[in-house]
Every structure is written in C-alpha cells, then in structure tokens.
C-alpha positions as CSV (number, residue, x, y, z in Angstrom):
1,M,74.5,169.4,3.5
2,N,74.4,171.8,0.5
3,D,74.0,170.7,-3.1
4,E,77.8,171.0,-3.8
5,G,78.5,168.7,-0.8
6,V,76.0,166.1,-2.0
7,L,77.5,166.2,-5.5
8,R,81.0,165.9,-4.1
9,N,80.0,162.7,-2.2
10,V,78.5,161.0,-5.3
11,G,81.9,159.9,-6.7
12,P,83.0,158.0,-3.6
13,R,79.5,156.5,-3.3
14,L,79.7,155.3,-6.9
15,R,83.1,153.7,-6.3
16,Q,81.8,152.0,-3.1
17,L,78.8,150.6,-4.8
18,R,80.9,149.2,-7.7
19,L,83.4,147.7,-5.4
20,E,80.7,146.1,-3.2
21,R,79.4,144.4,-6.4
22,E,83.0,143.3,-7.2
23,A,82.6,144.9,-10.6
24,T,85.3,146.6,-12.7
25,L,84.9,149.9,-14.5
26,T,84.8,147.8,-17.7
27,D,82.0,145.7,-16.3
28,L,80.0,148.8,-15.4
29,A,80.7,150.5,-18.8
30,E,79.3,147.4,-20.6
31,E,76.3,147.4,-18.4
32,T,75.5,151.1,-18.6
33,G,76.9,152.2,-22.0
34,I,78.9,154.9,-20.2
35,S,82.6,155.0,-21.1
36,V,85.3,153.7,-18.7
37,S,86.9,157.2,-18.7
38,T,83.7,158.9,-17.8
39,L,83.0,156.4,-15.0
40,S,86.5,156.9,-13.7
41,R,86.2,160.7,-13.7
42,L,82.8,160.5,-12.0
43,E,84.2,158.2,-9.2
44,S,87.3,160.5,-8.7
45,G,85.2,163.7,-8.6
46,Q,86.7,165.1,-11.8
47,R,83.3,165.0,-13.5
48,K,80.1,166.4,-12.1
49,P,77.3,163.9,-12.1
50,T,74.3,164.5,-14.3
51,L,70.9,162.9,-14.2
52,E,71.5,161.2,-17.6
53,L,74.6,159.6,-16.1
54,L,73.1,158.8,-12.7
55,L,70.0,157.0,-14.0
56,P,71.8,154.1,-15.7
57,L,74.2,153.9,-12.8
58,A,71.3,153.6,-10.3
59,R,69.8,150.9,-12.4
60,A,73.1,149.0,-12.7
61,H,73.7,149.1,-9.0
62,R,70.0,148.4,-8.3
63,V,69.6,151.3,-6.0
64,A,67.1,154.2,-6.0
65,L,68.4,157.5,-7.3
66,D,68.1,159.1,-3.9
67,E,70.2,156.3,-2.4
68,L,72.8,156.8,-5.1
69,V,73.2,160.5,-4.1
70,D,72.8,159.5,-0.4
71,A,69.6,161.5,0.1
72,P,68.1,161.2,3.6
73,E,65.9,158.1,4.0
74,T,62.2,158.4,3.7
75,G,61.5,155.7,6.2
76,D,59.7,153.4,3.8
77,P,61.4,150.0,3.9
78,R,59.5,148.4,1.0
79,I,61.5,147.2,-2.0
80,R,59.9,148.1,-5.3
81,S,61.9,146.2,-7.8
82,K,61.0,145.6,-11.4
83,P,61.0,142.0,-12.5
84,V,63.8,141.0,-14.9
85,V,63.1,138.3,-17.5
86,R,66.1,136.3,-18.7
87,H,65.9,133.1,-20.7
88,G,62.2,132.9,-20.0
89,R,62.7,133.1,-16.3
90,T,61.5,135.9,-14.2
91,F,63.7,137.3,-11.4
92,I,62.3,139.6,-8.7
93,S,65.0,141.1,-6.5
94,L,64.3,140.8,-2.8
95,T,67.3,142.9,-1.7
96,R,68.4,146.3,-2.6
97,R,71.9,146.6,-1.2
98,P,74.5,146.1,-3.9
99,G,77.4,143.6,-3.5
100,G,77.6,140.4,-1.4
101,L,74.7,138.0,-1.4
102,Q,71.5,138.9,-3.3
103,S,68.2,137.2,-2.9
104,F,65.6,136.8,-5.7
105,K,62.3,135.1,-6.2
106,M,62.6,133.2,-9.4
107,V,59.6,132.0,-11.4
108,M,60.6,129.2,-13.8
109,P,58.2,128.1,-16.6
110,V,58.0,124.5,-17.5
111,D,61.0,123.5,-19.7
112,R,59.7,122.6,-23.2
113,G,63.0,122.3,-25.0
114,D,65.8,119.8,-25.2
115,P,65.7,117.5,-22.1
116,S,69.5,117.1,-22.1
117,P,70.8,120.1,-20.0
118,T,74.0,122.1,-20.8
119,L,75.9,122.3,-17.5
120,Q,77.7,125.5,-16.6
121,T,80.2,126.6,-14.0
122,H,81.1,129.9,-12.4
123,E,82.6,131.2,-9.2
124,G,80.5,131.3,-6.1
125,Y,77.8,129.5,-4.2
126,E,74.0,129.3,-4.7
127,W,71.1,128.5,-2.4
128,L,67.7,127.5,-3.7
129,Y,64.5,127.0,-1.8
130,V,61.6,125.6,-3.7
131,L,58.3,127.4,-2.9
132,S,56.0,125.7,-5.4
133,G,56.3,123.4,-8.4
134,R,59.2,121.1,-9.0
135,V,62.8,121.9,-9.9
136,R,65.4,119.7,-11.5
137,L,69.0,120.3,-10.5
138,V,71.8,118.5,-12.3
139,L,74.9,118.9,-10.2
140,G,77.9,117.2,-11.5
141,T,76.9,113.5,-11.9
142,R,73.8,113.9,-9.6
143,D,70.3,114.5,-11.1
144,L,68.0,115.7,-8.3
145,K,64.2,116.5,-8.4
146,L,63.4,119.1,-5.8
147,E,59.9,119.5,-4.3
148,P,58.3,122.4,-2.4
149,G,60.1,123.0,1.0
150,E,63.4,121.5,-0.2
151,V,66.6,123.5,0.0
152,V,70.0,123.0,-1.8
153,E,73.3,124.8,-1.4
154,F,76.2,124.2,-3.8
155,D,79.5,125.4,-5.0
156,T,78.9,126.7,-8.5
157,R,82.3,125.6,-9.7
158,T,80.6,122.2,-9.8
159,P,79.0,121.9,-13.3
160,H,75.3,122.5,-12.8
161,W,72.0,123.2,-14.5
162,I,68.6,124.2,-13.0
163,G,65.3,123.5,-14.8
164,N,61.6,122.9,-14.3
165,P,60.4,119.4,-15.4
166,G,56.8,120.5,-14.9
167,P,53.9,120.1,-15.0
168,T,53.4,123.6,-13.6
169,P,55.6,126.7,-13.2
170,A,58.0,126.6,-10.3
171,E,58.7,129.4,-7.8
172,V,62.0,129.4,-6.0
173,L,63.8,131.7,-3.5
174,A,67.4,132.0,-4.8
175,I,70.4,133.5,-3.1
176,F,73.3,134.3,-5.4
177,G,76.7,135.8,-4.8
178,P,77.9,138.5,-7.2
179,Q,79.2,136.0,-9.7
180,G,75.9,134.0,-9.7
181,E,73.9,137.3,-10.0
182,R,75.9,138.3,-13.1
183,M,75.5,134.8,-14.6
184,H,71.8,134.4,-14.0
185,V,70.2,137.8,-13.8
186,R,72.5,140.3,-15.5
187,S,74.3,138.7,-18.4
C-alpha cells in the first residue's frame, strides 16, 4: 500500500480505536488536547493526519504509532508500556489492545492517610488477584482483607474502596472494563 493509502486508512482506524474504548470525541479531546472538530475531521478523512496529531492519539489509545497507522507487524509480541502513577499507585498495562477489558499490574503503597475510606461507584466490573502484600476491599457493607493468591470479582456499581493496610506494598493483577480504566488509570 502506498503512503496515500496508509493515510486514507488512518481515519477509520482512529474511529475504530475510539469506539472500542467506548470513548466520545469529547472524551478524547479532553485526554489529548486536540479539538473535537479536528478529531472529527481526522476520523472522517477530511483532515490529513500529522505526527503532532498522531502522537497524542497513540498515547490516548495506548497503541504504538505504527499500530495506529496500521503498519505491518514486526513480529515482536512484547508489550513495552510506561508505568502510570495515579494517587500514589503505579499501574503497568499488560494489554495493548484498546477497548474491552484491560489488565494491569498495580503496585499499591501502604495507606498512611485517613483509615476511613471514601467509597465510590462507576459502571462495570473489576477483578483483582493479590500477588503479594495485603489488600483491603470495602465493598458495600463488607470489609475484606485479601491475602496473596486471593481473587475478587465485583460489580463496581456497588460502593467500593480498595486500599493497602500494610505493612508492605501490595502487588495486584487487576482487570478493568473501559469505565474502571477511566476511573482508576486515566482520570
């Protein structure tokens, strides 16, 4: 495929990635700093993609730039994600396909603040597998202490809070749907 053909396919690919993430143009504009009208024109093919537009879009969709423009695969299946630190927790993406369920390794420092948690709700489900350390999950009226090897699955419309009671950092494998990813990793 020639360069024009590759560029012509970027718009539909951008739209596909955004829809797989269940994101709106407004969501993507807030995340990238690119205006809604520019994003719309890129997706419809009315605007030619440039490197300065594609870089923040690739970051937002968590795909490599060559994947964004649908370049041929290099054959290397390794995922090279950069850790994201949010509210003192480190999230390392273990998946690179946008949309649907996303898996993360989450490293949680010991909670040193207020021991009374603030419960939150959002759409979706979450799965947590404790690798090391201890995790406290407050789920509705239940207050659970999770040890290594324990797994929980829950509807996130139930008020919940996840923390680390110590004495050491905790490592968790977490699977979030799009709503949970936005809530924990992106917002």
